[in-house]
C-alpha positions as CSV (number, residue, x, y, z in Angstrom):
1,X,-22.1,60.9,-36.6
2,X,-24.7,59.2,-38.3
3,X,-27.4,61.8,-36.8
4,X,-30.3,61.9,-39.5
5,X,-29.1,58.9,-41.6
6,X,-31.3,55.6,-41.8
7,X,-30.1,52.5,-40.9
8,X,-29.3,50.8,-44.5
9,X,-28.5,47.5,-43.2
10,X,-29.8,45.7,-40.1
11,X,-27.6,42.6,-40.7
12,X,-24.4,44.4,-40.5
13,X,-25.6,46.2,-37.3
14,X,-26.3,42.8,-35.8
15,X,-22.6,41.8,-36.7
16,X,-21.0,45.0,-35.1
17,X,-23.1,44.6,-31.9
18,X,-22.1,40.5,-31.6
19,X,-18.5,42.0,-32.2
20,X,-18.9,44.5,-29.5
21,X,-20.5,42.3,-26.9
22,X,-17.9,39.5,-27.7
23,X,-15.1,42.3,-27.3
24,X,-16.5,43.5,-23.9
25,X,-16.9,40.0,-22.6
26,X,-13.2,39.3,-23.6
27,X,-12.0,42.5,-22.2
28,X,-13.9,42.3,-18.8
29,X,-12.3,38.8,-18.1
30,X,-8.7,39.7,-19.0
31,X,-6.6,38.1,-16.5
32,X,-4.5,41.1,-15.6
33,X,-6.1,44.5,-16.6
34,X,-9.8,44.1,-17.2
35,X,-10.5,48.0,-16.8
36,X,-7.9,49.2,-19.0
37,X,-8.5,46.4,-21.7
38,X,-12.1,47.5,-21.6
39,X,-11.3,51.1,-21.9
40,X,-9.0,50.7,-24.9
41,X,-11.3,48.3,-26.7
42,X,-14.1,51.2,-26.6
43,X,-12.0,53.7,-27.9
44,X,-10.5,51.4,-30.5
45,X,-14.0,51.1,-31.4
46,X,-14.7,54.5,-31.9
47,X,-11.6,55.1,-33.9
48,X,-12.7,52.7,-36.3
49,X,-15.8,54.6,-36.8
50,X,-14.2,57.9,-36.7
51,X,-11.4,57.0,-39.3
52,X,-12.6,54.6,-41.8
53,X,-10.2,52.4,-43.0
54,X,-7.3,53.0,-40.2
55,X,-7.9,49.3,-39.0
56,X,-6.3,48.4,-42.6
57,X,-2.9,49.6,-41.1
58,X,-3.3,49.2,-37.5
59,X,-4.3,45.2,-37.7
60,X,-0.8,44.4,-39.5
61,X,1.1,46.7,-37.5
62,X,0.0,45.5,-34.2
63,X,-0.4,41.6,-35.1
64,X,3.1,40.7,-33.9
65,X,2.9,41.8,-30.2
66,X,-0.7,41.9,-29.5
67,X,-0.1,38.7,-27.6
68,X,0.8,38.4,-23.8
69,X,0.1,34.9,-23.3
70,X,3.4,34.5,-20.9
71,X,1.7,36.9,-18.4
72,X,-1.9,36.3,-18.8
73,X,-1.7,32.5,-19.0
74,X,-4.3,32.4,-21.7
75,X,-3.8,29.9,-24.9
76,X,-6.9,30.3,-26.6
77,X,-7.8,33.8,-26.3
78,X,-5.1,36.7,-26.7
79,X,-5.2,40.5,-27.1
80,X,-5.0,40.6,-30.9
81,X,-8.7,39.1,-30.8
82,X,-9.7,42.4,-28.8
83,X,-8.2,44.2,-31.5
84,X,-10.0,42.5,-34.3
85,X,-13.4,42.3,-32.6
86,X,-13.0,46.2,-32.2
87,X,-12.1,46.7,-35.9
88,X,-15.3,44.4,-36.8
89,X,-17.5,46.3,-34.5
90,X,-16.4,49.7,-35.7
91,X,-16.2,48.8,-39.2
92,X,-19.6,47.3,-39.2
93,X,-21.2,49.8,-37.3
94,X,-20.2,52.5,-39.8
95,X,-21.3,49.9,-42.9
96,X,-24.8,49.4,-41.2
97,X,-25.4,53.0,-41.9
98,X,-23.3,53.7,-45.2
99,X,-25.3,54.3,-48.4
100,X,-22.8,52.2,-50.3
101,X,-23.5,49.0,-48.0
102,X,-25.3,47.5,-50.9
103,X,-23.1,48.0,-53.6
104,X,-20.0,47.1,-51.7
105,X,-21.3,43.6,-50.9
106,X,-21.3,42.0,-54.5
107,X,-19.3,39.2,-55.9
108,X,-19.1,36.5,-58.5
109,X,-21.6,33.9,-57.9
110,X,-18.3,31.4,-58.4
111,X,-16.4,32.9,-55.8
112,X,-19.2,33.4,-53.5
113,X,-19.9,29.9,-53.7
114,X,-16.1,29.1,-53.0
115,X,-15.9,31.3,-49.7
116,X,-19.2,29.8,-48.6
117,X,-18.0,26.4,-48.9
118,X,-14.7,27.4,-47.2
119,X,-16.5,29.1,-44.2
120,X,-18.9,25.9,-44.0
121,X,-15.9,23.5,-44.2
122,X,-14.5,25.4,-41.3
123,X,-17.5,25.4,-39.1
124,X,-18.0,21.6,-39.9
125,X,-14.5,20.9,-38.7
126,X,-15.1,23.2,-35.7
127,X,-18.2,21.1,-34.8
128,X,-16.1,17.8,-35.6
129,X,-13.3,19.1,-33.3
130,X,-15.6,19.7,-30.4
131,X,-17.0,16.1,-30.9
132,X,-13.7,14.4,-30.9
133,X,-12.8,16.1,-27.7
134,X,-16.0,15.1,-26.3
135,X,-18.0,17.8,-26.4
136,X,-17.9,21.5,-25.9
137,X,-16.5,22.7,-22.5
138,X,-15.5,26.3,-21.9
139,X,-12.2,27.5,-19.7
140,X,-10.3,30.5,-19.8
141,X,-7.6,28.7,-19.3
142,X,-8.0,25.6,-21.6
143,X,-4.9,23.8,-23.4
144,X,-4.0,22.0,-26.6
145,X,-5.9,19.0,-25.9
146,X,-9.1,20.8,-24.9
147,X,-12.3,21.3,-26.8
148,X,-11.6,25.3,-27.1
149,X,-8.5,24.3,-28.9
150,X,-10.5,24.0,-32.0
151,X,-12.0,27.4,-31.7
152,X,-8.3,28.5,-31.1
153,X,-7.7,27.1,-34.5
154,X,-11.0,28.4,-36.2
155,X,-10.4,32.0,-35.0
156,X,-8.3,32.7,-38.3
157,X,-10.4,31.6,-40.5
158,X,-13.8,32.9,-38.9
159,X,-12.2,36.6,-38.3
160,X,-10.9,36.7,-41.7
161,X,-14.1,35.9,-43.3
162,X,-15.9,38.4,-41.4
163,X,-13.7,41.1,-42.7
164,X,-14.8,40.4,-46.5
165,X,-17.5,43.2,-46.6
166,X,-15.1,45.6,-44.6
167,X,-12.6,44.9,-47.4
168,X,-14.8,45.6,-50.3
169,X,-15.9,48.7,-48.7
170,X,-12.4,50.0,-48.7
171,X,-11.2,48.6,-51.8
172,X,-14.2,49.9,-53.5
173,X,-13.7,53.4,-51.9
174,X,-10.1,53.6,-52.9
175,X,-8.1,50.8,-53.9
176,X,-4.9,52.7,-53.9
177,X,-5.4,54.0,-50.4
178,X,-6.1,50.5,-49.4
179,X,-3.1,48.9,-50.7
180,X,-1.0,51.8,-49.2
181,X,-2.5,51.2,-45.8
182,X,-2.0,47.4,-45.8
183,X,1.5,47.6,-47.0
184,X,2.6,50.2,-44.7
185,X,1.0,48.2,-41.7
186,X,2.8,45.1,-42.8
187,X,6.3,47.1,-42.9
188,X,5.5,48.5,-39.7
189,X,4.5,44.9,-37.9
190,X,7.8,43.8,-39.6
191,X,9.9,46.5,-38.1
192,X,8.7,45.7,-34.8
193,X,9.7,41.8,-35.2
194,X,13.0,42.9,-36.3
195,X,13.8,45.1,-33.5
196,X,12.5,42.4,-31.0
197,X,15.1,39.8,-32.7
198,X,18.0,42.6,-32.4
199,X,17.4,42.6,-28.7
200,X,16.8,38.6,-28.4
201,X,20.0,37.9,-30.2
202,X,22.0,40.7,-28.3
203,X,20.8,39.8,-24.8
204,X,21.1,35.9,-25.3
205,X,23.5,34.5,-27.8
206,X,25.1,37.7,-28.9
207,X,24.5,39.4,-32.2
208,X,27.8,37.9,-34.0
209,X,27.4,34.5,-32.3
210,X,26.2,32.2,-35.2
211,X,27.6,28.9,-33.7
212,X,25.5,28.6,-30.5
213,X,22.3,26.4,-31.1
214,X,19.7,29.4,-30.7
215,X,16.9,30.0,-33.1
216,X,15.3,33.1,-32.8
217,X,11.5,33.6,-31.9
218,X,11.0,37.1,-31.4
219,X,7.6,38.2,-29.8
220,X,5.6,34.9,-31.0
221,X,5.2,33.1,-27.9
222,X,3.1,30.4,-29.8
223,X,6.6,28.9,-30.3
224,X,6.4,27.6,-26.3
225,X,5.6,24.2,-28.0
226,X,8.0,24.9,-31.1
227,X,6.4,25.2,-34.3
228,X,7.1,27.8,-37.3
229,X,5.1,30.9,-36.1
230,X,8.1,33.2,-36.8
231,X,9.1,31.6,-40.0
232,X,5.5,31.9,-41.6
233,X,5.1,35.5,-40.4
234,X,8.6,36.7,-42.0
235,X,8.0,35.0,-45.0
236,X,4.5,36.8,-45.3
237,X,5.9,40.3,-44.8
238,X,9.3,39.9,-46.3
239,X,8.2,40.7,-49.7
240,X,6.9,44.3,-48.4
241,X,10.1,45.3,-47.7
242,X,11.0,45.2,-51.3
243,X,7.6,47.4,-51.4
244,X,9.0,49.9,-49.2
245,X,12.2,50.3,-51.3
246,X,10.5,50.4,-54.6
247,X,8.0,53.0,-53.1
248,X,10.5,55.3,-51.3
249,X,11.0,58.6,-53.3
250,X,13.5,60.3,-51.0
251,X,16.9,58.9,-50.3
252,X,16.2,59.1,-46.5
253,X,13.0,56.9,-46.8
254,X,14.8,54.7,-49.1
255,X,17.8,54.6,-46.5
256,X,15.2,53.7,-43.8
257,X,13.7,50.7,-45.9
258,X,17.3,49.4,-46.7
259,X,18.1,49.3,-43.1
260,X,14.8,47.3,-42.6
261,X,15.8,45.1,-45.4
262,X,19.1,44.3,-43.5
263,X,17.5,43.8,-40.4
264,X,14.6,41.2,-42.0
265,X,17.5,39.6,-43.5
266,X,19.3,39.1,-40.4
267,X,15.9,37.9,-38.6
268,X,15.4,35.3,-41.4
269,X,18.6,34.0,-41.4
270,X,18.9,33.4,-37.6
271,X,16.0,31.3,-37.5
272,X,18.2,29.0,-38.9
273,X,15.3,27.3,-40.7
274,X,16.1,25.9,-44.1
275,X,12.3,26.2,-44.9
276,X,12.6,30.0,-44.7
277,X,15.7,30.3,-46.7
278,X,13.7,28.4,-49.4
279,X,10.5,30.0,-49.3
280,X,12.1,33.4,-49.5
281,X,14.6,32.8,-52.3
282,X,12.0,31.5,-54.9
283,X,9.2,34.1,-54.1
284,X,11.5,36.9,-54.1
285,X,12.8,35.8,-57.7
286,X,9.2,35.5,-58.7
287,X,8.5,39.1,-57.6
288,X,11.6,40.4,-59.5
289,X,10.0,38.5,-62.6
290,X,6.6,40.2,-62.0
291,X,8.1,43.8,-61.4
292,X,9.9,43.4,-64.7
293,X,6.8,42.2,-66.4
294,X,4.9,45.0,-65.0
295,X,7.5,47.3,-66.3
296,X,7.5,45.6,-69.6
297,X,3.6,45.3,-69.6
298,X,3.8,41.5,-70.4
299,X,5.6,42.1,-73.9
300,X,7.9,39.0,-73.8
301,X,10.3,40.5,-76.4
302,X,10.7,43.7,-74.4
303,X,10.7,41.7,-71.1
304,X,13.5,39.2,-72.0
305,X,15.3,42.0,-74.0
306,X,15.3,44.0,-70.8
307,X,16.9,41.1,-68.7
308,X,19.5,40.5,-71.5
309,X,21.0,43.7,-71.3
310,X,24.0,44.4,-69.4
311,X,23.1,46.1,-65.9
312,X,24.5,49.5,-65.8
313,X,23.3,51.3,-62.5
314,X,22.5,55.0,-63.2
315,X,21.2,57.4,-60.5
316,X,21.2,57.3,-56.5
317,X,18.6,54.7,-56.5
318,X,20.6,51.9,-58.9
319,X,23.7,52.6,-57.3
320,X,22.1,52.6,-53.7
321,X,20.1,49.2,-54.7
322,X,23.6,47.6,-55.7
323,X,25.4,48.6,-52.3
324,X,22.3,47.0,-50.7
325,X,22.4,43.7,-52.8
326,X,26.1,43.4,-51.8
327,X,25.5,44.4,-48.1
328,X,22.9,41.5,-47.9
329,X,24.9,39.0,-49.6
330,X,27.8,40.0,-46.9
331,X,25.1,39.2,-44.5
332,X,24.2,35.7,-45.8
333,X,27.9,34.9,-46.1
334,X,28.8,36.0,-42.5
335,X,25.8,34.1,-41.1
336,X,26.1,30.7,-42.9
337,X,30.1,31.0,-42.9
338,X,30.4,32.6,-39.4
339,X,29.2,29.4,-37.5
340,X,28.8,26.0,-37.2
341,X,25.0,25.8,-36.3
342,X,23.8,26.3,-39.8
343,X,26.3,24.0,-41.4
344,X,25.2,21.2,-39.2
345,X,21.6,21.7,-39.8
346,X,22.3,21.7,-43.7
347,X,24.5,18.7,-43.3
348,X,21.6,16.7,-41.4
349,X,18.9,17.7,-44.1
350,X,18.6,14.2,-45.5
351,X,18.2,12.7,-42.2
352,X,15.6,15.1,-40.7
353,X,13.8,14.8,-43.9
354,X,13.3,11.2,-43.3
355,X,12.1,11.8,-39.6
356,X,9.6,14.4,-40.9
357,X,8.0,11.8,-43.6
358,X,7.8,9.3,-40.8
359,X,6.2,12.0,-38.7
360,X,3.6,13.1,-41.5
361,X,2.9,9.4,-41.9
362,X,2.0,8.8,-38.5
363,X,-0.2,11.8,-38.5
364,X,-2.1,10.5,-41.5
365,X,-2.5,7.1,-39.8
366,X,-4.9,8.7,-37.2
367,X,-7.4,9.5,-39.8
368,X,-9.7,6.7,-39.1
369,X,-12.2,5.6,-42.1
370,X,-13.8,7.4,-44.7
371,X,-15.4,10.3,-42.7
372,X,-12.1,11.3,-41.6
373,X,-10.5,11.4,-44.7
374,X,-13.4,13.3,-46.3
375,X,-14.0,15.7,-43.8
376,X,-11.2,15.7,-41.3
377,X,-10.6,15.0,-37.7
378,X,-11.6,18.5,-36.5
379,X,-9.9,21.8,-35.9
380,X,-7.0,21.8,-33.2
381,X,-7.4,17.9,-32.7
382,X,-3.9,16.7,-34.1
383,X,-2.0,17.1,-30.6
384,X,-4.3,15.2,-28.5
385,X,-5.1,12.6,-31.0
386,X,-1.1,12.4,-31.8
387,X,-0.2,11.8,-28.2
388,X,-2.7,9.5,-27.5
389,X,-2.5,7.2,-30.2
390,X,1.1,7.2,-32.0
391,X,3.6,5.0,-30.4
392,X,6.1,7.1,-28.8
393,X,4.5,10.1,-29.7
394,X,3.5,11.3,-26.0
395,X,3.4,14.9,-24.7
396,X,6.7,15.6,-22.6
397,X,4.4,16.7,-19.6
398,X,1.2,18.5,-19.1
399,X,-0.5,20.6,-16.4
400,X,-4.0,20.8,-14.7
401,X,-5.7,23.2,-12.6
402,X,-7.7,21.5,-9.7
403,X,-9.3,22.6,-6.6
404,X,-10.6,20.6,-3.5
405,X,-12.6,21.6,-0.4
406,X,-10.7,22.6,2.5
407,X,-12.2,22.8,6.4
408,X,-14.2,25.7,6.9
409,X,-15.8,25.4,3.9
410,X,-13.5,27.1,1.4
411,X,-11.9,26.0,-1.9
412,X,-8.3,25.7,-2.4
413,X,-6.8,25.9,-6.1
414,X,-3.7,24.2,-6.7
415,X,-1.7,22.5,-9.9
416,X,-1.2,19.0,-10.7
417,X,2.1,18.4,-13.2
418,X,2.8,15.1,-15.0
419,X,5.9,14.3,-16.6
420,X,6.1,12.1,-19.7
421,X,4.1,8.9,-19.3
422,X,6.7,6.1,-20.4
423,X,9.8,7.6,-22.0
424,X,12.5,8.7,-19.7
425,X,14.4,10.7,-22.1
426,X,11.4,13.2,-22.4
427,X,12.1,13.9,-18.5
428,X,12.7,17.7,-18.0
429,X,11.6,18.9,-21.5
430,X,8.3,20.3,-20.4
431,X,7.7,23.0,-17.6
432,X,5.4,25.3,-16.0
433,X,7.1,28.6,-16.3
434,X,6.9,32.3,-14.9
435,X,8.6,35.4,-15.9
436,X,10.3,37.3,-13.0
437,X,11.6,40.4,-15.1
438,X,15.3,41.1,-14.9
439,X,16.8,38.9,-12.1
440,X,19.2,40.2,-9.4
441,X,22.6,38.7,-8.8
442,X,22.7,36.6,-5.8
443,X,21.3,33.6,-4.5
444,X,17.8,32.6,-4.6
445,X,15.3,30.0,-3.1
446,X,12.2,28.6,-3.7
447,X,9.4,27.5,-1.2
448,X,6.6,25.4,-2.5
449,X,4.0,22.8,-1.1
450,X,4.0,19.4,-2.7
451,X,2.0,16.5,-2.3
452,X,2.4,12.8,-4.3
453,X,0.8,9.7,-4.3
454,X,4.0,7.8,-5.5
455,X,7.7,9.0,-5.6
456,X,8.2,12.0,-8.1
457,X,11.5,13.7,-9.0
458,X,10.9,17.4,-9.2
459,X,13.4,19.9,-10.9
460,X,13.2,23.7,-10.3
461,X,15.2,26.0,-12.5
462,X,15.6,30.0,-12.4
463,X,17.0,31.0,-16.0
464,X,17.8,34.0,-17.8
465,X,15.6,32.9,-20.8
466,X,13.6,34.5,-23.5
467,X,11.4,31.5,-24.4
468,X,13.2,28.0,-25.4
469,X,16.8,28.6,-24.7
470,X,18.5,29.2,-21.5
471,X,21.7,31.3,-20.4
472,X,22.8,31.0,-16.6
473,X,20.6,28.8,-14.8
474,X,20.3,28.5,-10.8
475,X,18.4,25.0,-10.0
476,X,17.7,22.5,-7.7
477,X,16.5,19.0,-8.2
478,X,14.6,16.9,-5.4
479,X,13.1,13.5,-5.0
480,X,9.6,13.5,-3.2
481,X,8.8,10.2,-1.7
482,X,5.5,9.2,-1.2
483,X,4.1,9.4,2.4
484,X,0.9,8.1,3.2
485,X,-0.7,8.3,6.6
486,X,-4.0,6.6,7.3
487,X,-4.4,5.8,3.7
488,X,-4.0,9.6,2.4
489,X,-1.5,11.7,1.1
490,X,-0.6,15.4,2.7
491,X,0.9,18.4,1.7
492,X,4.7,18.9,2.6
493,X,6.4,22.2,2.4
494,X,9.8,22.5,1.2
495,X,12.3,25.3,1.2
496,X,15.2,24.6,-1.4
497,X,18.1,26.9,-2.3
498,X,19.0,27.1,-5.9
499,X,22.4,26.5,-7.0
500,X,24.4,27.4,-10.1
501,X,25.8,30.1,-12.3
502,X,25.3,33.9,-11.3
503,X,22.4,35.5,-12.8
504,X,24.1,38.7,-14.8
505,X,21.1,40.1,-15.9
506,X,22.8,41.3,-19.4
507,X,23.6,44.8,-20.4
508,X,21.3,47.9,-20.2
509,X,20.6,47.9,-23.9
510,X,19.6,44.4,-23.7
511,X,18.7,43.2,-20.7
512,X,18.2,39.5,-20.0
513,X,14.7,38.6,-18.4
514,X,14.5,35.7,-15.9
515,X,12.1,32.9,-15.9
516,X,11.2,30.2,-13.3
517,X,10.5,26.8,-14.4
518,X,9.0,23.6,-12.5
519,X,9.0,20.3,-14.0
520,X,8.1,16.8,-13.2
521,X,11.0,14.9,-14.6
522,X,10.6,11.0,-14.1
523,X,8.4,8.8,-16.4
524,X,5.0,8.3,-14.7
525,X,5.7,10.9,-12.5
526,X,2.8,13.0,-11.0
527,X,2.8,15.8,-8.6
528,X,0.5,18.5,-6.9
529,X,2.0,22.0,-6.3
530,X,0.7,24.8,-4.2
531,X,1.9,28.1,-2.7
532,X,5.1,28.5,-4.9
533,X,7.1,31.2,-4.0
534,X,10.6,32.5,-5.2
535,X,12.6,34.5,-2.9
536,X,15.3,36.7,-4.0
537,X,18.7,37.6,-2.4
538,X,17.1,40.6,-0.4
539,X,14.5,38.3,0.9
540,X,12.0,39.9,-1.8
541,X,9.1,37.6,-3.2
542,X,9.4,37.4,-7.0
543,X,6.3,35.4,-8.2
544,X,2.7,36.4,-8.6
545,X,-0.2,34.0,-8.3
546,X,1.8,31.1,-6.4
547,X,-1.2,29.7,-4.9
548,X,-3.0,29.4,-8.0
549,X,-6.2,31.4,-6.9
550,X,-6.3,33.1,-9.9
551,X,-6.0,30.2,-12.4
552,X,-3.1,30.0,-14.4
553,X,-2.4,33.9,-14.7
554,X,1.2,34.6,-14.9
555,X,2.1,30.8,-15.4
556,X,2.8,29.7,-18.9
557,X,3.7,26.0,-19.9
558,X,6.9,25.4,-22.1
559,X,8.3,22.4,-24.0
560,X,12.0,22.3,-25.0
561,X,13.8,20.3,-27.7
562,X,10.8,17.7,-28.2
563,X,7.7,19.3,-30.2
564,X,6.3,16.3,-32.2
565,X,3.1,16.1,-30.5
566,X,1.8,19.5,-31.2
567,X,2.6,20.1,-34.7
568,X,2.2,18.2,-38.3
569,X,5.1,20.1,-39.7
570,X,3.2,20.4,-43.0
571,X,0.5,22.9,-44.0
572,X,-1.3,21.0,-46.5
573,X,-1.4,17.8,-44.5
574,X,-2.4,19.7,-41.4
575,X,-5.3,21.2,-43.5
576,X,-5.9,17.6,-44.6
577,X,-6.0,16.1,-41.0
578,X,-8.2,18.7,-39.5
579,X,-10.6,19.4,-42.7
580,X,-10.3,16.3,-44.9
581,X,-10.0,16.1,-48.5
582,X,-12.9,18.3,-49.0
583,X,-11.4,21.1,-47.0
584,X,-7.9,20.8,-48.6
585,X,-9.2,21.2,-52.1
586,X,-11.2,24.3,-51.0
587,X,-8.2,25.6,-49.3
588,X,-6.2,24.9,-52.4
589,X,-8.8,26.5,-54.9
590,X,-9.0,29.5,-52.8
591,X,-5.1,30.0,-53.1
592,X,-5.0,29.3,-56.6
593,X,-7.9,31.7,-57.2
594,X,-6.0,34.2,-55.6
595,X,-2.7,33.9,-57.3
596,X,-4.0,33.4,-60.8
597,X,-5.6,37.0,-60.7
598,X,-2.5,38.2,-59.0
599,X,0.1,36.8,-61.5
600,X,-2.1,36.2,-64.8
601,X,-5.5,37.7,-64.1
602,X,-7.4,41.2,-64.0
603,X,-5.2,42.4,-61.0
604,X,-1.7,41.5,-62.3
605,X,-1.0,45.2,-63.3
606,X,-2.0,46.6,-59.8
607,X,1.0,48.2,-57.9
608,X,0.8,45.8,-55.0
609,X,0.2,42.8,-56.7
610,X,3.8,41.3,-57.2
611,X,4.3,41.7,-53.6
612,X,1.1,39.8,-52.5
613,X,1.8,37.1,-54.9
614,X,5.4,36.6,-53.7
615,X,4.0,36.7,-50.2
616,X,1.7,34.2,-50.7
617,X,4.0,31.7,-52.6
618,X,6.5,32.2,-49.7
619,X,3.9,31.0,-47.1
620,X,2.8,28.1,-49.1
621,X,6.2,27.1,-49.8
622,X,7.2,27.2,-45.9
623,X,4.1,25.4,-45.2
624,X,5.8,22.1,-47.1
625,X,7.7,21.6,-43.7
626,X,5.9,23.5,-41.4
627,X,2.5,24.0,-39.8
628,X,0.7,27.3,-40.0
629,X,-3.0,26.8,-39.1
630,X,-2.3,26.3,-35.5
631,X,-0.6,29.7,-35.1
632,X,-3.8,32.0,-35.2
633,X,-2.1,35.1,-35.8
634,X,-0.3,33.8,-38.6
635,X,-2.9,31.9,-40.1
636,X,-5.2,35.1,-40.2
637,X,-2.5,37.0,-41.8
638,X,-2.4,34.3,-44.4
639,X,-6.1,34.3,-45.1
640,X,-6.6,38.1,-44.6
641,X,-3.8,38.9,-47.4
642,X,-5.6,36.1,-49.5
643,X,-8.8,37.8,-49.4
644,X,-7.7,41.2,-49.9
645,X,-5.9,39.8,-53.2
646,X,-8.9,38.2,-54.3
647,X,-11.1,41.4,-53.5
648,X,-8.7,43.5,-55.4
649,X,-9.0,41.6,-58.3
650,X,-12.8,41.8,-58.2
651,X,-12.6,45.7,-57.9
652,X,-10.5,45.9,-61.0
653,X,-13.0,44.3,-63.4
654,X,-16.2,43.9,-61.3
655,X,-18.1,45.9,-64.1
656,X,-17.9,43.2,-66.5
657,X,-18.8,40.3,-64.1
658,X,-22.2,38.6,-63.2
659,X,-22.6,39.6,-59.6
660,X,-25.5,38.8,-57.0
661,X,-26.3,40.5,-53.7
662,X,-25.3,39.0,-50.2
């Protein structure tokens, strides 16, 4: 494609090669499909080079589902990383030979300084995170207390900053086309999430059951330890449903967008998250104001004159819009008035807020000294510090891969699991799980080897479960008494029948998946596990990697009901804890810069600006009561939309600005 074209920018070529090398290494070490991952990654790189700008659609469209952690066992790395690395490799590879590469890397000195400080703050927080964890240590199956959790949190900022030159190029080529690709990708990704919500609700509590304590999670497996992954995603993407409605030119296209609006409303309502309700109501009102203002060209008299007139729907679009508003209102009334769960949550708002304030205070108390307050504790270090130092803030359990030498010179891998350290009430709220597909009817048995040094209570459960909430279950509880012979402990094999409800498996259109859970439930309990097998009614083996010879492949830790140690539950305090006052001020400056230009500045008249402004405001509002930075996919989307907004603003009036070359 570049035959005869001289290399324009060697730096971009190095970035492309670095991204490609990182993607190849990640794909080749994929726990399940290394060859397929390598092949798809290579094809994706070629596609980005061949069809420039396609990544602006594909990245947001694929964001909601490119994570297979429950099957891979990965927490730090995910398939979405491969998508981003491929986009960077292909994009920078093309940019390195582009004759416009120099022209497209200009930006105002103030903005360049802000972005440089933001990136520097993130790198410093990454370094401090490694130091707080005791130094860098690599492990493909690292968890939330390990050093690589800092890298997991850093990915969103790091990836988004690397996309800046590519955004500049695409927006410079065609701002309208770039905005359309981004918005269409956002709508496509949201469609995937709403369909997943529809299946989840149909399979488990029921589409119209609004009384059961069941909060939707869709495909955001990061919520295996709670959090607000789906909350953040929905509020970031919901304004783009309005874009789809306003952009539709034909009734059929508009009707499709209206159906998505209803599904999005249903998904938001069934999160039963009060923060989501607030974070959508205010920004959607802002969106309406900004759209009116664009139409009135910011003439205050004309604007308020339009608002004050009596609304009379004319034409198919106005009448259909009125019908959609009535349908959304009916949906709201049905969810809030059709069950007791949300009413209970609304009634407990004052009590819950008091608990959250205490949680915030406990988190801030972990900042020790001026250095922590100025620069932060380090990225991803909240869980480890909270569990270790906050009274009654311990984890409800944890798991660790280990190995030992065996006679004959071999090495045997096994798993060590702990229950809560001291709090009995947390027993059974943490488990190691494996998905077993759609379970069959009948009784099941579990065979496993257990080794303990002191008495341990073990609970095994096979349930119809999506992620956090159980439907029908079969279970068994045993107490394993320590048996020491000649001063050593030995492995013992148990074959345990599971008792409980019949596992129905759900309907053909909404099958319920099964999940085996393994827990140590007594406070202070510790047990080693190996050779775990789940035997079905027809004597079939239903588990993979039961001997842990492949690490944690197919195994996935999951908490239930108790999530305090894993999340700060406030975006701004989360940034303060990890990056200090300096990092918080830089984050606030970046968001303010983007919103100012979208609402008041040079970008306010652009077609996509109201939707971007509403999206960013919604994320900041939900961040008042939720953490977002500890969910890499959602945090990346927040940063990416912010940088897209900033770059769009620069392209509108860049000819009047002083610029420097990167």
